[in-house]
NUGUVO-772867 format. One record per atom (N, C-alpha, C): y, z, x; residue in one letter. Coordinates in pm, whole numbers, padded with zeros to 5 digits, always signed. Atoms other than C-alpha are relative to their C-alpha. Example, Ala and Ser with C-alpha at 12.3 -4.5 7.8 and 13.67 -1.06 7.14 Angstrom:
REM NUGUVO-772867
-00119+00000+00089a-00450+00780+01230a+00120+00000+00090a-00119-00006-00082s-00106+00714+01367s+00109+00073-00077s
***
This chain:
REM NUGUVO-772867
-00146+00017+00002m-16839-03172-12862m+00038-00126-00076m-00048+00116+00076d-16656-03405-13098d+00058-00102+00096d-00046+00105-00091a-16590-03738-12927a+00150-00019-00004a-00144+00021+00011t-16232-03734-13047t+00080+00108+00071t-00073-00109-00064s-16143-03402-12881s-00039+00007+00146s+00041+00008-00139s-16166-03490-12515s+00117+00017+00094s-00098-00010-00107t-15981-03411-12197t-00060-00064+00123t+00054+00062-00121p-16010-03581-11858p-00099+00089+00075p+00088-00091-00073q-16184-03268-11724q-00146-00011-00045q+00138+00003+00049d-16492-03326-11941d-00043-00139-00045d+00028+00133+00054r-16484-03699-12008r-00096-00079+00088r+00099+00085-00068v-16773-03931-11918v+00021-00143-00046v-00016+00141+00034l-16750-04311-11906l-00114-00080+00061l+00102+00091-00052s-17029-04565-11875s-00013-00119-00093s+00015+00120+00082g-17117-04910-12002g-00120-00081+00042g+00111+00093-00029m-17383-05182-12013m+00041-00141-00038m-00027+00141+00028r-17367-05558-12003r-00100-00054-00102r+00091+00052+00103p-17510-05734-12311p-00058-00136+00037p+00056+00128-00046t-17711-06000-12128t-00146-00016-00038t+00140+00012+00042g-18052-05935-12285g-00043+00125-00073g+00052-00116+00072a-18263-05702-12495a-00023+00115+00099a+00023-00115-00087l-18273-05351-12349l-00149+00032+00006l+00141-00028-00019h-18607-05252-12205h-00022+00147+00036h+00033-00140-00026l-18787-04929-12124l+00058+00050+00132l-00068-00039-00124g-18634-04931-11774g+00141+00048-00027g-00134-00045+00039h-18289-04907-11932h-00007+00139-00064h+00012-00127+00071y-18409-04622-12151y-00022+00115+00098y+00032-00109-00092h-18560-04413-11873h+00101+00011+00114h-00095-00003-00111g-18296-04509-11615g+00140+00043-00038g-00139-00031+00039a-17979-04455-11819a+00012+00063-00138a-00026-00042+00138l-18002-04411-12195l-00044+00143-00029l+00042-00139+00022k-18201-04087-12190k+00105+00097+00053k-00106-00083-00059n-17930-03944-11966n+00126-00003-00086n-00116+00012+00089w-17653-04075-12195w-00017+00091-00121w+00028-00082+00118v-17818-03903-12491v+00017+00148+00035v-00013-00141-00042r-17836-03575-12299r+00147+00037+00019r-00140-00031-00031l-17471-03595-12187l+00086+00010-00125l-00088+00004+00118q-17330-03663-12536q+00018+00136-00065q-00011-00133+00059s-17396-03303-12641s+00064+00100+00096s-00055-00089-00101q-17246-03159-12321q+00146-00031+00033q-00135+00044-00036m-16928-03360-12260m+00050-00104-00099m-00057+00104+00085s-16698-03609-12426s-00032-00135+00062s+00053+00121-00060c-16872-03941-12368c+00054-00127-00066c-00045+00132+00042y-16730-04293-12391y-00098-00102+00056y+00097+00100-00043y-16994-04568-12380y+00042-00136-00056y-00054+00127+00048f-16889-04931-12397f-00091-00119+00030f+00068+00128-00018v-17037-05277-12436v+00087-00082+00097v-00079+00064-00106a-16925-05448-12114a-00012-00152-00009a+00016+00144+00021d-16898-05802-12251d+00082-00083+00098d-00074+00072-00104w-16626-05907-12005w-00079-00002+00130w+00082-00004-00122h-16850-05795-11721h-00115-00099-00009h+00109+00096+00017a-17130-06005-11867a+00047-00142+00032a-00053+00134-00027l-16903-06310-11840l+00013-00030+00148l-00012+00026-00144t-16875-06263-11462t-00123-00073+00054t+00120+00070-00045t-17233-06390-11429t-00054-00097-00105t+00052+00084+00108h-17297-06556-11768h+00112-00080-00068h-00114+00069+00062y-16970-06745-11821y-00038-00137-00055y+00044+00130+00052e-17167-07066-11884e-00101+00014-00114e+00099-00020+00108s-17405-06910-12137s+00046+00112-00091s-00062-00106+00079r-17177-06709-12363r-00079+00033-00126r+00078-00027+00121e-17418-06745-12656e-00098+00116+00022e+00089-00113-00032v-17647-06496-12479v+00072+00131-00027v-00078-00122+00019i-17370-06238-12485i+00025+00025-00148i-00030-00015+00142a-17273-06302-12847a-00120+00052-00077a+00122-00042+00071h-17633-06257-12960h-00033+00146+00026h+00049-00132-00041n-17687-05933-12772n+00098+00116-00019n-00098-00108+00012v-17365-05735-12835v-00046+00108-00097v+00036-00101+00101y-17469-05565-13157y-00146+00040+00008y+00140-00037-00022e-17840-05579-13077e-00008+00114+00101e+00001-00105-00100m-17764-05364-12773m+00047+00133-00060m-00047-00123+00065v-17569-05113-12984v-00111+00060-00085v+00113-00051+00078i-17870-05086-13215i-00101+00069+00092i+00088-00065-00096d-18083-05010-12908d+00056+00136+00041d-00061-00129-00036w-17835-04738-12813w-00024+00103-00111w+00019-00091+00113l-17854-04586-13159l-00148+00038-00015l+00143-00027+00006a-18233-04617-13153a-00040+00102+00105a+00031-00094-00108a-18239-04425-12824a+00045+00141-00033a-00045-00132+00040g-18054-04138-12990g+00149+00025+00017g-00146-00020-00006l-17683-04195-12927l+00053+00020-00142l-00053-00039+00130d-17486-04041-13212d+00150-00028-00002d-00143+00032+00002p-17146-04194-13301p+00089+00116-00041p-00078-00120+00029n-17038-03850-13423n+00015+00090+00122n-00007-00080-00123q-17094-03710-13075q+00059-00077+00117q-00052+00081-00110c-16982-04000-12856c+00077-00119-00057c-00081+00114+00041t-16746-04297-12869t-00065-00128+00051t+00063+00127-00035l-16913-04641-12874l+00101-00111-00029l-00104+00101+00022f-16681-04937-12826f-00027-00128+00077f+00014+00134-00056l-16644-05300-12727l+00117-00026+00096l-00101+00018-00105q-16460-05370-12402q+00103-00108-00034q-00092+00112+00021s-16310-05705-12505s+00097+00022-00115s-00092-00030+00110r-16145-05549-12811r+00118+00086+00047r-00106-00088-00050i-15922-05337-12587i+00070-00071+00116i-00067+00080-00104p-15682-05567-12398p+00064+00084+00109p-00058-00087-00103e-15540-05267-12212e-00088+00006+00125e+00088+00006-00117h-15847-05287-11985h+00045-00113+00092h-00040+00117-00079a-15737-05634-11875a+00138+00021+00061a-00135-00025-00052e-15376-05520-11834e-00008+00091+00123e+00011-00090-00115l-15471-05231-11603l-00069-00070+00116l+00068+00078-00103f-15709-05459-11412f+00100-00089+00073f-00101+00088-00061t-15423-05704-11354t+00098+00079+00086t-00098-00079-00075l-15180-05433-11244l-00062+00061+00125l+00067-00054-00118l-15434-05273-11010l-00021-00108+00106l+00028+00109-00095s-15508-05613-10854s+00122-00032+00085s-00121+00029-00077m-15146-05642-10740m+00004+00076+00132m-00009-00080-00121g-15194-05367-10484g-00133+00032+00064g+00132-00026-00057t-15567-05378-10406t-00031-00100+00111t+00034+00092-00110p-15656-05522-10063p-00127-00080-00029p+00114+00087+00025l-15895-05817-10082l-00126+00051+00069l+00114-00048-00076g-16118-05661-09818g-00078+00109-00071g+00070-00106+00075w-16199-05368-10048w-00105-00061-00092w+00092+00064+00093l-16365-05606-10293l-00113-00071+00074l+00100+00076-00074e-16545-05816-10034e-00105+00089+00065e+00096-00088-00067r-16712-05513-09878r-00089+00079-00097r+00087-00068+00097v-16866-05380-10203v-00143-00052+00021v+00135+00045-00035p-17241-05390-10120p-00063-00094-00101p+00066+00082+00102t-17347-05543-10452t+00058-00141-00008t-00064+00131+00010y-17108-05840-10408y-00090-00108+00064y+00085+00099-00068k-17316-06029-10149k-00145+00011-00046k+00138-00021+00045d-17640-05877-10274d-00028-00080-00127d+00019+00073+00125q-17594-06023-10623q+00010-00151+00020q-00009+00143-00029q-17487-06360-10484q-00132-00051+00056q+00129+00037-00060e-17812-06364-10288e-00110-00005-00105e+00106-00008+00101k-18027-06262-10584k+00017-00103-00111k-00026+00093+00110l-17859-06494-10835l+00046-00135+00052l-00037+00127-00063k-17855-06814-10632k+00006-00116-00099k-00002+00106+00100d-17911-07017-10947d+00132-00006-00075d-00130-00004+00068k-17562-06920-11067k+00112-00019+00102k-00117+00016-00086d-17227-07021-10921d+00088+00124-00015d-00075-00125+00007l-17072-06683-10845l+00121+00000+00095l-00120+00010-00085s-16790-06810-10623s+00124-00005-00087s-00111-00006+00093t-16537-06705-10882t+00083+00125+00023t-00087-00118-00010y-16241-06468-10890y-00053+00113-00088y+00052-00102+00091g-16400-06291-11186g-00112+00080+00062g+00111-00071-00061f-16715-06207-10993f+00048+00084+00119f-00055-00077-00111l-16523-06101-10683l+00073+00124-00051l-00083-00109+00049g-16294-05884-10894g-00068+00096-00095g+00059-00085+00104y-16550-05725-11125y-00004+00148+00038y-00005-00145-00029p-16562-05394-10929p+00137+00060-00033p-00133-00050+00034l-16187-05364-10987l+00017+00008-00151l+00001-00011+00146l-16230-05440-11357l-00078+00126-00041l+00077-00122+00025q-16494-05166-11352q+00086+00124+00027q-00091-00111-00030a-16235-04937-11190a+00099+00020-00113a-00095-00010+00112a-15988-05017-11468a-00067+00061-00123a+00074-00056+00112d-16256-04940-11728d-00006+00152+00008d+00016-00144-00021i-16298-04594-11578i+00135+00070-00003i-00129-00068-00019l-15939-04511-11487l+00083+00004-00128l-00084+00004+00120i-15789-04609-11821i-00035+00113-00096i+00039-00115+00084y-15984-04323-11986y+00009+00132+00076y-00012-00119-00084k-15913-04079-11701k-00132+00077+00002k+00133-00061+00000a-16287-04018-11689a-00021+00082+00126a+00032-00087-00113k-16394-03732-11467k-00135-00036+00058k+00137+00024-00043w-16760-03833-11451w-00045-00141-00035w+00059+00132+00023v-16935-04169-11415v-00147+00008+00039v+00142-00006-00034p-17315-04153-11440p-00048-00131+00061p+00047+00119-00070v-17457-04397-11185v-00120+00035+00087v+00103-00015-00101g-17757-04448-10963g+00063-00016+00137g-00056+00006-00136e-17713-04439-10586e+00049-00140+00034e-00039+00136-00034d-17690-04819-10572d+00136-00038-00058d-00131+00029+00059q-17372-04806-10785q+00109+00097+00046q-00097-00101-00044a-17202-04515-10607a+00120-00063+00069a-00111+00066-00070s-16992-04758-10400s+00107-00046-00098s-00098+00043+00101h-16827-04879-10722h+00091+00117-00040h-00080-00117+00034v-16715-04527-10804v+00095+00032+00115v-00087-00026-00114e-16579-04486-10452e+00117-00099+00003e-00109+00097+00010l-16378-04808-10492l+00099+00042-00107l-00087-00048+00108t-16243-04666-10818t+00088+00114+00049t-00077-00112-00055r-16135-04350-10637r+00109-00052+00095r-00099+00059-00092e-15963-04559-10369e+00113-00068-00076e-00101+00069+00080a-15785-04766-10633a+00095+00101-00065a-00084-00104+00061a-15661-04449-10806a+00093+00062+00105a-00083-00060-00105r-15541-04297-10477r+00113-00094+00040r-00104+00097-00041r-15357-04616-10382r+00108-00011-00108r-00098+00009+00108f-15193-04642-10724f+00090+00122-00001f-00080-00122+00002n-15083-04279-10717n+00094+00008+00120n-00086+00001-00119h-14950-04324-10364h+00119-00094-00019h-00107+00099+00018l-14752-04634-10460l+00097+00036-00112l-00082-00015+00120y-14625-04523-10800y+00011+00143-00052y-00004-00136+00050g-14675-04149-10836g+00126+00077+00034g-00124-00068-00040r-14341-04060-10680r+00119-00055-00079r-00119+00042+00076e-14049-04076-10921e+00118-00019+00095e-00115+00025-00086t-13714-04188-10787t+00067+00129+00045t-00057-00130-00036d-13598-03825-10787d-00110+00101+00032d+00118-00083-00025f-13937-03693-10672f+00033+00123+00085f-00030-00112-00091d-13805-03479-10386d+00081+00109-00070d-00084-00098+00070a-13544-03315-10606a-00082+00078-00102a+00086-00067+00097r-13803-03239-10873r-00094+00099+00068r+00088-00090-00075v-14038-03089-10615v+00076+00126+00040v-00079-00115-00044q-13762-02867-10480q+00032+00093-00117q-00030-00081+00118a-13670-02751-10830a-00121+00084-00040a+00122-00074+00033s-14033-02653-10892s-00027+00110+00102s+00019-00102-00104l-14055-02471-10558l+00096+00117-00021l-00098-00106+00027d-13739-02280-10646d-00048+00091-00113d+00054-00080+00110k-13908-02167-10968k-00102+00102+00049k+00108-00087-00049l-14193-02016-10767l+00052+00117+00084l-00054-00104-00086g-13965-01809-10545g-00022-00031+00146g+00001+00031-00143k-13909-01809-10169k-00135+00028+00064k+00126-00037-00067d-14230-01628-10066d-00112-00098-00035d+00105+00091+00043a-14461-01846-10272a+00025-00140+00056a-00033+00132-00053a-14277-02161-10160a-00034-00010+00148a+00033+00000-00144k-14317-02062-09793k-00150-00009+00023k+00147+00005-00015r-14689-02002-09836r-00053-00140-00030r+00042+00136+00031l-14727-02342-10000l+00034-00097+00113l-00040+00086-00111e-14533-02511-09719e-00095+00018+00119e+00090-00028-00112k-14755-02341-09460k-00138-00062-00026k+00131+00056+00034s-15075-02442-09641s+00004-00153+00001s-00015+00146+00003r-14945-02796-09690r-00004-00057+00142r-00002+00044-00139k-14880-02831-09318k-00140+00007+00060k+00136-00016-00053a-15228-02699-09234a-00092-00108-00055a+00085+00102+00059y-15390-02943-09475y+00032-00139+00053y-00038+00135-00038q-15192-03252-09381q-00015-00026+00150q+00008+00020-00145e-15203-03193-09004e-00141+00020+00054e+00134-00030-00054t-15554-03054-08958t-00112-00021-00101t+00103+00021+00100g-15735-03135-09283g-00065+00127-00049g+00053-00130+00041d-15779-02767-09371d-00023+00001-00152d+00031+00008+00144t-15957-02795-09707t+00010+00136-00068t-00014-00134+00059k-15957-02418-09759k+00145+00025-00040k-00142-00015+00032a-15578-02423-09745a+00034-00079-00126a-00027+00082+00118m-15575-02705-10000m-00057+00065-00127m+00063-00061+00118d-15821-02532-10235d+00078+00122-00048d-00077-00119+00036g-15621-02209-10224g+00132-00036-00065g-00131+00039+00054a-15290-02383-10286a-00014-00063-00139a+00017+00065+00129l-15419-02601-10569l-00047+00099-00106l+00041-00105+00093g-15586-02299-10727g+00120+00080-00047g-00121-00073+00036f-15256-02113-10717f+00087-00080-00097f-00084+00084+00086l-15068-02407-10870l-00058-00014-00141l+00061+00016+00133s-15319-02446-11153s+00008+00127-00083s+00002-00127+00073d-15298-02075-11242d+00138+00057-00030d-00131-00063+00016t-14930-01996-11211t+00062-00033-00136t-00065+00023+00131p-14751-01952-11546p+00145-00047+00015p-00140+00034-00022l-14417-02040-11385l+00028-00149-00011l-00018+00146+00003l-14478-02415-11398l-00064-00060-00123l+00064+00072+00109d-14549-02658-11679d-00101-00099+00061d+00103+00090-00053p-14838-02909-11646p+00054-00112+00088p-00057+00108-00081d-14614-03190-11515d+00042+00051+00137d-00045-00057-00128e-14469-02962-11248e-00120+00033+00090e+00120-00030-00079r-14815-02846-11138r-00056-00128+00061r+00055+00128-00045d-14932-03205-11114d+00086-00059+00111d-00091+00056-00100r-14624-03312-10919r-00012+00075+00133r+00012-00078-00123l-14654-03026-10670l-00136-00022+00067l+00131+00030-00058a-15025-03099-10624a+00004-00132+00078a-00015+00127-00070g-14936-03459-10533g+00085+00015+00125g-00085-00027-00118w-14660-03341-10300w-00081+00069+00109w+00081-00074-00096f-14906-03103-10134f-00094-00096+00075f+00097+00091-00062k-15158-03383-10071k+00067-00120+00068k-00071+00109-00067g-14888-03622-09949g+00004-00128-00080g-00004+00120+00083t-14908-03861-10241t+00115+00013-00098t-00101-00017+00104g-14725-03818-10567g-00068+00057-00121g+00057-00049+00126k-14783-03719-10924k-00126-00081-00034k+00124+00070+00035t-15136-03803-11041t+00018-00073-00134t-00006+00081+00121v-15112-04089-11288v-00142-00039-00042v+00138+00038+00025l-15470-04212-11257l-00093+00102+00067l+00089-00107-00046v-15747-03954-11218v-00116-00058+00081v+00115+00043-00080e-16004-03997-10940e-00129+00053-00064e+00126-00045+00063p-16350-03989-11101p-00101+00047+00104p+00111-00041-00084q-16665-03835-10961q-00126-00073-00046q+00129+00060+00035a-17003-04006-10946a-00094+00110-00047a+00100-00093+00052l-17257-03823-11159l-00135-00066+00026l+00120+00071-00043l-17567-03933-10972l-00118+00030-00091l+00117-00014+00086t-17868-03993-11191t-00123-00050+00075t+00125+00043-00063e-18229-04030-11087e-00028-00145-00034e+00042+00137+00028a-18349-04385-11049a-00115+00005-00100a+00109+00005+00098s-18583-04488-11328s-00134+00009+00069s+00135-00014-00055k-18937-04377-11255k-00094-00104-00058k+00084+00099+00067l-19062-04665-11465l+00023-00138+00062l-00017+00134-00057p-19118-04989-11272p-00033-00107-00103p+00042+00108+00086g-19188-05328-11419g-00152-00007-00007g+00144+00012+00019l-19535-05434-11529l-00072-00043+00127l+00062+00045-00125d-19595-05582-11183d+00031+00092+00118d-00031-00093-00107g-19466-05283-10986g+00138-00017+00058g-00138+00020-00043q-19124-05435-10910q+00094+00072-00097q-00097-00054+00094k-18802-05317-11073k-00013-00072-00133k+00013+00061+00132m-18825-05374-11448m+00125-00083-00030m-00112+00091+00027s-18608-05674-11538s-00049-00114-00088s+00035+00111+00088k-18611-05932-11813k-00012-00130+00081k+00002+00122-00080s-18538-06201-11552s-00126-00012+00085s+00124+00003-00076y-18855-06104-11362y-00121-00021-00091y+00110+00015+00092g-19064-06135-11677g-00099+00115+00003g+00091-00115-00014n-19207-05786-11623n+00044+00119-00084n-00061-00109+00077a-19028-05585-11892a-00067+00016-00137a+00037-00029+00139i-19117-05420-12221i+00127+00043-00071i-00123-00032+00074a-18830-05417-12469a-00015+00131-00076a+00005-00128+00069m-18738-05091-12635m-00057-00012-00141m+00048+00017+00138r-18817-05234-12978r-00101-00114-00010r+00101+00107+00000e-19095-05474-12882e-00113+00033-00097e+00105-00025+00100d-19374-05519-13137d-00129+00048+00067d+00120-00067-00050r-19702-05333-13099r-00097-00095+00071r+00100+00091-00057s-19929-05632-13034s+00046-00054+00135s-00053+00051-00126s-19701-05764-12759s-00012+00107+00110s+00013-00110-00098i-19696-05423-12586i-00145+00014+00046i+00142-00014-00034e-20074-05396-12603e-00045-00113+00093e+00039+00116-00082t-20117-05747-12458t+00058+00012+00141t-00064-00007-00131k-19867-05693-12176k-00063+00107+00088k+00057-00108-00081v-20011-05360-12063v-00143-00033+00041v+00138+00035-00035r-20370-05485-12077r-00009-00107+00108r-00001+00105-00104r-20272-05778-11856r+00067+00045+00130r-00066-00049-00122m-20097-05559-11599m-00092-00012+00121m+00081+00002-00123p-20217-05612-11240p-00037+00143+00039p+00046-00132-00042t-20413-05320-11095t-00024-00001+00150t+00030-00009-00142d-20530-05207-10752d-00084-00122+00041d+00075+00120-00039p-20641-05532-10580p-00136+00030+00060p+00130-00037-00057a-20930-05340-10421a-00107+00009-00108a+00098-00011+00109r-21096-05304-10763r-00030-00139-00057r+00036+00134+00045i-21244-05650-10795i-00104+00008-00110i+00105-00021+00099k-21549-05530-10983k+00014+00139-00062k-00006-00128+00072r-21589-05247-11233r-00054+00115+00084r+00063-00104-00080t-21800-05056-10982t+00075+00030+00130t-00078-00025-00122d-21540-05077-10701d+00091+00121-00020d-00094-00113+00004a-21347-04759-10622a+00141-00050+00028a-00140+00040-00020g-20969-04782-10634g+00087+00115+00047g-00098-00102-00041e-20657-04594-10527e+00120-00011-00094e-00109+00007+00098p-20402-04509-10803p+00136-00034+00059p-00133+00023-00057e-20105-04518-10567e+00025-00147+00030e-00018+00145-00022r-20168-04890-10512r+00011-00077-00131r+00009+00065+00131c-20173-04961-10886c+00126+00021-00082c-00119-00015+00085p-19865-05032-11103p-00025+00085-00125p+00030-00077+00121v-20044-04872-11400v+00017+00149+00024v-00012-00142-00033w-20044-04537-11221w+00145+00048-00016w-00141-00039+00015q-19663-04534-11218q+00035+00021-00148q-00021-00020+00145f-19671-04567-11598f-00067+00130-00046f+00064-00127+00032h-19917-04277-11617h+00093+00117+00036h-00090-00108-00043k-19662-04066-11428k+00110+00026-00102k-00105-00012+00102v-19412-04130-11708v-00058+00039-00135v+00048-00013+00137y-19630-04138-12017y-00121+00093-00019y+00122-00081+00016s-19938-03923-11946s+00022+00144+00043s-00007-00140-00040d-19978-03546-11931d-00089+00023+00122d+00070-00031-00125a-20135-03370-11632a-00150-00026-00010a+00144+00018+00014s-20489-03374-11767s-00039-00148-00006s+00029+00144+00008t-20474-03746-11849t+00019-00065+00136t-00020+00053-00135q-20333-03822-11505q-00119+00034+00090q+00115-00041-00082a-20615-03624-11344a-00123-00084-00036a+00111+00084+00046w-20870-03815-11556w+00011-00142+00056w-00020+00137-00047a-20717-04152-11458a-00020-00009+00151a+00012+00003-00146a-20696-04067-11086a-00145+00016+00043a+00141-00023-00033q-21050-03933-11072q-00085-00121-00035q+00079+00115+00044g-21191-04223-11271g+00023-00123+00086g-00032+00115-00084c-21014-04479-11054c-00064+00015+00138c+00049-00021-00137r-21111-04328-10718r-00152-00001+00009r+00146-00006-00003h-21476-04289-10816h-00064-00106-00089h+00051+00109+00084a-21510-04602-11031a-00066+00052-00127a+00058-00060+00121g-21582-04377-11328g+00052-00063-00128g-00057+00068+00117i-21359-04574-11565i+00044-00140+00041i-00052+00134-00026g-21258-04937-11594g+00151-00004-00017g-00146+00011+00005c-20900-05059-11570c+00052-00005-00144c-00045+00005+00140l-20877-05133-11943l-00002+00140-00062l+00005-00139+00048e-20985-04775-12018e+00120+00077+00052e-00112-00070-00064c-20721-04651-11775c+00133-00033-00067c-00127+00046+00057k-20450-04853-11949k+00024+00051-00142k-00016-00038+00140q-20515-04727-12302q+00094+00118-00022q-00095-00110+00020p-20335-04389-12264p+00146-00042+00023p-00136+00050-00023v-20032-04579-12130v+00050-00072-00125v-00037+00068+00124i-20031-04803-12436i+00033+00101-00108i-00022-00104+00102d-20062-04497-12660d+00131+00073+00024d-00123-00073-00033g-19777-04322-12475g+00125-00080-00033g-00115+00086+00030i-19539-04618-12506i+00021-00010-00151i-00012+00014+00146l-19614-04664-12875l+00049+00130-00064l-00045-00129+00052k-19565-04291-12940k+00149+00020+00026k-00142-00011-00033e-19229-04300-12761e+00084-00088-00090e-00072+00097+00083q-19130-04597-12974q+00026+00049-00142q-00005-00037+00143v-19188-04428-13311v+00139+00047-00043v-00134-00044+00045p-18856-04234-13333p+00107-00106+00023p-00098+00106-00025m-18669-04530-13183m+00002-00099-00115m+00009+00097+00109l-18795-04768-13448l+00051+00059-00131l-00049-00066+00121e-18721-04513-13720e+00152+00007-00001e-00147-00008-00006r-18363-04467-13599r+00063-00138-00013r-00056+00136+00004a-18313-04844-13567a-00004-00061-00139a+00024+00066+00128e-18439-04936-13914e+00122-00006-00092e-00115+00008+00091p-18129-04839-14119p+00107-00099+00046p-00104+00091-00053y-17908-05047-13889y-00046-00145-00006y+00051+00136+00010l-18135-05350-13892l+00017-00054-00141l-00013+00043+00140s-18120-05360-14271s+00145-00001-00047s-00142-00004+00038r-17744-05288-14280r+00086-00026+00125r-00072+00030-00124p-17581-05468-13983p+00149+00032-00006p-00142-00031+00009q-17230-05404-14118q+00028+00143+00045q-00017-00139-00043v-17281-05033-14050v+00018+00007+00152v-00012+00004-00147v-17326-05113-13680v+00140-00046+00039v-00135+00050-00030r-17003-05312-13678r+00106+00106-00033r-00095-00106+00036d-16823-05027-13854d+00003+00110+00106d+00008-00101-00106i-16945-04782-13589i+00077-00046+00123i-00068+00054-00118v-16821-05007-13310v+00151-00009-00026v-00143+00010+00033d-16487-05068-13488d+00068+00137+00008d-00058-00135-00001a-16426-04694-13535a+00009+00053+00142a-00003-00045-00139g-16519-04618-13175g+00105-00074+00082g-00100+00079-00072t-16300-04900-13048t+00141+00048-00033t-00132-00054+00038d-16002-04762-13243d+00029+00129+00076d-00020-00127-00072r-16053-04418-13086r+00024-00026+00148r-00013+00029-00143a-16096-04561-12737a+00135-00066+00029a-00125+00070-00028r-15792-04786-12769r+00120+00095-00005r-00109-00098+00004a-15570-04492-12862a+00013+00070+00136a-00002-00061-00133t-15669-04326-12532t+00051-00098+00104t-00041+00102-00097a-15624-04649-12338a+00150-00027-00009a-00144+00024+00017r-15277-04706-12484r+00082+00113+00059r-00071-00114-00055s-15171-04356-12388s+00008-00009+00152s+00001+00014-00146t-15277-04413-12027t+00092-00112+00045t-00083+00113-00042m-15106-04751-12010m+00148+00030-00015m-00141-00040+00012a-14779-04598-12132a+00042+00075+00126a-00030-00073-00123e-14796-04363-11831e+00004-00095+00119e+00005+00096-00110v-14889-04650-11598v+00127-00083+00006v-00121+00083+00003r-14599-04867-11711r+00123+00080+00042r-00114-00084-00038t-14355-04578-11675t-00001+00024+00151t+00009-00026-00145a-14483-04498-11324a+00040-00123+00080a-00030+00123-00073m-14451-04864-11220m+00141-00051-00029m-00135+00044+00031g-14108-04898-11374g+00005-00129-00078g+00001+00126+00077i-14209-05182-11607i-00005+00031-00150i-00005-00033+00144n-14153-05006-11939n+00135-00035-00060n-00130+00044+00051y-13824-05185-11992y-00014-00084-00124y
***
């Protein structure tokens, strides 16, 4: 699907912070999924440089260095600017405007209870995160999503709470501002269009839903409203809001598109992270990869070459699960458990697998490394497309809030 022909029903939104070179954990945990989605839906992927400032506000040079390097990694992974929209968050001030407007009506407690808020403060004790920006970043994330009326947000389970906060922010906004000053009169006019019998059935279903939470009644009513030719899109939307007890939908509630956690750990068995010093960059040079993998820790029970080991206790085995075929895995497991192979022998297929995976990435990256202006042109074009969508949403937001004077 062409990235420019998108509707909220099929739109995907995701982003990454440019705080370091992307590694193989990023590729297996997110980028492979992004590449798959770009041919199925209308995908918007952005460089979250404002988000990076929430934790790296004192080291902005890190962000500046990595913005376009990260886009090259995306292109190397297989993202196609003709199939998806790639853009830079800070070039679209409408994100900040919606963030500000949402903050006016968002309870402080909603932000303080986001699980990652205290978790990140605990993990990043070397940074002063007692800032409004860090507290508010889940709401900025909500603005990023809502401004594109994205239906889907690909996240791991640990980020699902952010999508739920986004849904809450959308519901609260629609409740506060989705009802026009003449909302009741408009609803009645639409009901009159449907006729007395249909209006009575809707009233009955609405009562069942609002008083008892009857979801079947809601599904039937909303299905009828979406199919009836008697109403225009605005009228359908308004009656759907009336049915649910809110108002017209201005901001669309997104759904979390849960993705599998990366099956690739770091070189030491922990989560792969540049800050842990256990990562392999997507475009790391061959000799560095060979050295890192050969130095990987193995099953501590294998002190000597003749000691039997257990693959499940060895970080290298997790790499075999990603990079080796069934026969190679069987060879590695058998050799480890019966001391038939040494650890360096076991690691060689992993090295070969990583290098093989790298080949198309390095080939795709090469034209952009030699012509950096092309990367900037891709980002500029994507940012222009994204900003047109963002401006359209903000026009609706300002009208709903009554600040389009």
